[in-house]
C-alpha positions in Angstrom: 15.9 19.3 9.1 19.5 20.5 8.6 21.3 20.5 5.2 24.4 18.9 6.6 25.9 16.2 4.5 26.4 12.8 6.1 29.8 11.4 5.7 31.7 8.1 6.4 35.4 8.2 7.1 38.0 6.1 5.4 40.1 6.1 8.6 38.8 3.0 10.1 40.2 0.9 7.3 43.7 2.1 8.0 44.4 3.3 11.5 45.5 0.3 13.7 45.6 -1.9 10.8 48.8 -3.9 10.0 49.7 -6.2 7.2 50.1 -9.8 8.1 47.9 -9.6 11.2 44.2 -10.5 11.8 43.4 -6.9 11.1 45.1 -5.9 7.8 44.4 -2.7 6.1 41.1 -2.4 4.2 41.3 -1.0 0.7 39.7 2.3 -0.3 37.6 0.4 -2.9 36.2 -1.9 -0.1 35.7 1.0 2.4 33.6 2.7 -0.3 31.6 -0.4 -0.9 30.9 -0.8 2.9 29.7 2.9 2.8 27.4 2.5 -0.1 25.8 -0.8 1.3 24.5 1.1 4.3 20.8 2.0 4.1 18.2 3.0 6.7 14.6 3.4 5.6 15.7 4.2 2.0 18.2 6.7 3.1 22.0 6.4 2.4 25.1 8.3 3.2 24.3 11.6 1.5 26.5 11.3 -1.7 29.6 12.0 0.4 32.5 10.5 1.9 35.8 11.6 3.4 39.1 10.5 1.9 42.4 9.9 3.7 45.8 10.7 2.1 47.1 7.6 3.9 45.1 5.6 1.4 46.1 7.9 -1.5 49.6 8.6 -2.8 50.1 12.2 -2.2 52.6 12.2 -5.2 50.3 10.4 -7.5 49.9 11.9 -11.0 46.9 14.0 -11.8 45.6 11.2 -14.2 45.7 8.7 -11.3 44.1 11.1 -8.9 41.2 11.7 -11.4 40.8 7.9 -11.6 40.4 7.8 -7.8 37.9 10.7 -8.1 36.0 8.8 -10.8 35.9 5.7 -8.6 34.4 7.7 -5.8 31.9 9.4 -8.1 30.9 6.0 -9.6 29.6 5.1 -6.0 27.5 8.3 -6.0 29.8 9.7 -3.4 31.9 12.8 -3.0 35.1 13.6 -1.2 35.0 15.8 1.9 37.7 16.7 4.4 41.2 15.4 3.3 43.9 14.2 5.7 47.4 15.7 5.1 50.2 13.2 5.4 52.0 15.1 8.2 53.5 12.2 10.2 57.0 10.7 10.0 57.1 7.9 7.8 54.7 9.6 5.4 55.7 13.0 4.1 55.9 15.3 7.3 57.4 15.4 10.7 56.5 17.0 14.1 55.3 20.6 13.9 57.5 21.3 16.9 60.4 19.2 15.8 63.6 19.9 14.0 63.9 22.5 11.0 63.6 19.6 8.6 60.7 18.1 10.3 58.8 21.4 10.3 59.7 21.9 6.6 58.3 18.5 5.8 55.1 19.1 7.9 54.5 22.3 5.6 55.2 20.2 2.5 52.8 17.6 3.5 50.0 20.3 3.8 51.0 21.6 0.3 50.8 18.1 -1.2 47.3 17.7 0.4 46.3 21.0 -1.1 47.4 19.8 -4.6 45.2 16.7 -4.3 42.3 18.7 -3.0 42.5 21.1 -5.9 42.5 18.2 -8.4 39.5 16.7 -6.7 37.7 20.1 -6.6 38.3 20.9 -10.3 37.4 17.4 -11.2 34.0 17.9 -9.6 34.1 15.4 -6.8 34.9 17.7 -3.9 32.7 20.7 -3.0 33.5 21.5 0.6 35.5 20.2 3.6 38.9 21.0 5.2 42.4 19.6 5.3 42.8 17.7 8.6 46.0 18.0 10.5 47.4 17.5 14.1 50.9 18.3 15.4 52.4 15.0 14.5 54.6 15.0 17.6 54.3 13.1 20.9 53.0 14.4 24.2 56.3 13.5 26.0 58.4 15.2 23.5 56.1 18.4 23.6 56.2 18.3 27.5 60.1 18.8 27.5 59.4 22.5 26.7 55.6 23.4 26.5 56.0 27.1 25.9 58.7 26.5 23.3 57.2 23.7 21.6 53.8 25.5 21.3 55.6 28.5 19.8 57.3 26.2 17.2 54.1 24.3 16.4 52.2 27.6 15.9 54.9 28.9 13.6 55.0 25.7 11.5 51.1 25.6 11.2 51.0 29.3 10.4 53.4 28.7 7.4 51.2 25.7 6.3 48.1 27.8 6.7 49.4 30.4 4.4 49.7 27.7 1.7 46.2 26.4 2.6 44.8 29.8 2.3 46.4 30.5 -1.1 44.7 27.3 -2.3 41.3 28.2 -0.8 41.6 25.6 1.9 41.1 25.6 5.8 43.1 23.6 8.1 41.2 21.5 10.7 43.4 20.6 13.8 41.9 17.4 15.3 42.1 17.2 19.1 43.5 13.8 19.8 45.1 13.1 23.2 48.0 11.3 21.6 49.5 14.3 20.0 51.6 16.9 21.9 50.1 20.4 22.2 46.5 19.3 21.4 46.4 16.6 24.0 44.1 18.6 26.4 41.4 21.0 25.7 43.4 23.9 27.4 46.6 23.1 25.4 44.5 23.1 22.1 43.0 26.4 22.9 46.4 27.8 23.7 47.7 26.7 20.4 44.7 27.9 18.4 45.0 31.3 20.0 48.8 31.4 19.4 48.3 30.5 15.8 45.6 33.2 15.7 44.4 32.5 12.1 40.7 31.8 12.7 39.8 32.2 9.1 42.1 29.5 8.0 43.0 27.3 11.0 40.3 25.8 13.2 39.5 22.7 15.3 38.2 19.3 14.3 36.2 18.1 17.2 35.6 14.3 17.7 33.2 13.2 20.4 35.5 10.2 21.4 38.6 12.4 21.8 37.0 15.5 23.4 35.2 13.3 26.0 38.8 12.3 27.3 39.6 15.9 27.4 37.0 16.1 30.3 38.9 13.2 32.0 42.2 14.7 31.7 43.9 11.6 29.9 47.5 12.7 29.3 46.8 16.1 31.0 45.4 15.4 34.6 46.0 18.9 35.4 43.2 20.0 32.9 40.6 17.3 34.0 37.2 18.7 34.5 35.4 15.6 35.8 36.3 12.3 37.5 35.8 9.0 35.8 32.9 8.2 38.1 31.1 11.5 37.4 27.4 11.9 37.4 25.3 13.0 34.4 24.7 16.3 36.0 28.6 16.7 36.5 29.2 15.7 33.0 27.0 18.6 31.5 28.2 21.1 34.0 31.8 20.5 32.7 30.9 19.5 29.1 29.1 22.6 28.0 31.7 25.1 29.2 34.5 23.2 27.5 32.5 23.2 24.2 31.7 26.8 24.7 35.5 27.6 24.6 36.3 25.3 21.5 33.1 25.7 19.6 34.1 29.1 18.0 37.2 27.4 16.5 35.4 24.2 15.3 35.1 24.0 11.6 34.9 20.3 11.2 33.1 17.6 13.3 33.2 13.9 13.8 30.4 12.0 15.4 31.7 9.2 17.6 31.2 7.1 20.7 33.5 6.4 23.7 33.4 4.2 26.7 35.7 6.3 28.8 38.9 4.2 28.1 41.8 4.8 25.8 42.9 2.6 23.0 45.5 2.6 20.3 48.9 1.3 19.0 52.1 2.8 17.8 51.8 6.7 17.2 48.2 6.5 18.1 48.9 5.0 21.5 46.5 6.2 24.4 44.0 7.8 22.2 40.3 8.0 22.2 38.5 4.7 21.9 35.9 4.7 19.2 33.0 2.4 20.1 29.9 1.1 18.0 27.2 3.7 17.9 25.0 1.4 20.1 27.8 0.3 22.4 26.1 -0.4 25.8 29.3 0.8 27.5 29.1 4.2 25.6 29.3 7.1 27.9 27.8 9.8 25.4 24.4 10.8 24.5 25.6 11.1 20.9 22.8 13.3 19.5 22.8 15.7 22.6 26.6 16.0 22.6 26.9 16.6 18.8 24.3 19.3 19.1 26.5 21.3 21.5 29.3 21.4 19.0 26.9 22.1 16.1 25.2 25.1 17.4 25.3 27.9 14.8 27.4 25.5 12.4 26.5 27.5 9.3 28.3 30.5 10.9 31.5 28.5 10.7 30.8 27.0 7.3 30.4 23.4 8.5 28.6 21.6 5.7 29.0 18.0 6.7 29.3 15.7 9.7 31.4 12.6 9.6 31.3 9.3 11.5 34.8 8.1 12.7 35.3 4.5 13.9 39.0 4.1 14.3 40.2 1.0 15.8 37.1 -1.0 15.0 37.9 -4.6 14.2 37.8 -5.8 10.6 35.2 -8.2 11.7 32.9 -5.5 13.0 33.6 -3.4 10.0 32.5 -6.2 7.7 29.0 -6.3 9.4 26.4 -4.3 7.5 24.4 -3.7 10.6 27.5 -1.8 11.9 27.1 0.8 9.2 23.4 0.9 9.2 23.2 1.6 12.9 26.0 4.3 12.4 24.0 5.9 9.4 20.8 5.9 11.5 22.7 7.6 14.3 24.1 10.2 11.9 20.7 10.9 10.6 19.4 11.5 14.1 22.2 14.0 14.6 21.3 15.9 11.4 17.7 15.9 12.3 18.4 17.4 15.7 20.1 20.5 14.2 
C-alpha cells in the first residue's frame, strides 16, 4: 500500500458559501471536527488536513498563527497544501492584470509563504505546496491570449522565486473558470512558458480535468463529446493526463457529473459531486491512478479530497465524510 497521506480540504466550508443565506461559511474549527469524526473500519484521515488562507488571516500575528497550528494539532491533524490569497478582494489580483494587480499577486504568495514557514517551524506542516491559479477571468484573458499568457507567466515566475527562497513549490490548479488555465492546452502552454518545473507545477483535480476533456470554456480544445463512450473517454483521458502528469505535484480526488457549477468568481467551474453520486462520470480510483503514476518522482506525499459547492446539509452528514474517506483509502491502496 502507498504511503500517501489522506487529506480533507477546508475549501468546502468556504467556496460558494455566503453570510445570510441557507449556506453560510463553515468555520475552520467545525470543518476540522467534521474531518476528525470520519472513520472507516477504524481508519481515519491520516493525521493530515489542508488549510485555506481564505479561512486564515494572512496578516495574522505569529502567535495567532501558532494558536491555529495548535488547534489543528490538537485534532491529531497536520497542515498540507496552503492556498495563497491571490484574488481581488483578498490580497492579490489577476496574474495578467495591471502592474498593481500583478504586484499584489506576488505579495499574496509571499504572505502564504510566511504562514507556511510558521506552520512548518511550529511542527504542524511537513509537506505540501502553495496553491495558486491565475486569479483572472477567461473573457479577460481571451482579449489577448498570447500577451496575457506572457504576463501571467512573468508574474508567476516572480512569485516562484519567492516560493523557492522559502523552500516552497507553487501548484497551479486547473480550473476552467480561470483564464489561461481553463483548458488542458492553455494550462500546458502556461506551464511551459513559466518553465520552472522544480518550483511551479500543476494541481490536478478530477472534477476540473474531466471538464478539460469536454472543452467547457475552450471548445476548440475538447477531446470528447458529452455523450462519449467509456472507450472514447479512456482514449482521450490517458493522452491528456500523459501531457500534464509530468507537471503534476499536487492532486485532488473528486467526482464530477459532467456539468458545471458555481457562483461569482467561480462561475462555470467543475461540479464536485459526492463520492458515490450515481450521476458521477468518473471511476475515481482508476482516474486517480493515471495521475498518480510515479508520484514519488514528483514528491507527491498526500492526496486530498475536494468537495467544493457541497450543500451545508450534505457536509453535516457524517456518512458523507465516511464515504469520501473510504474512497480515498481505495485510491491510496491502488497506488
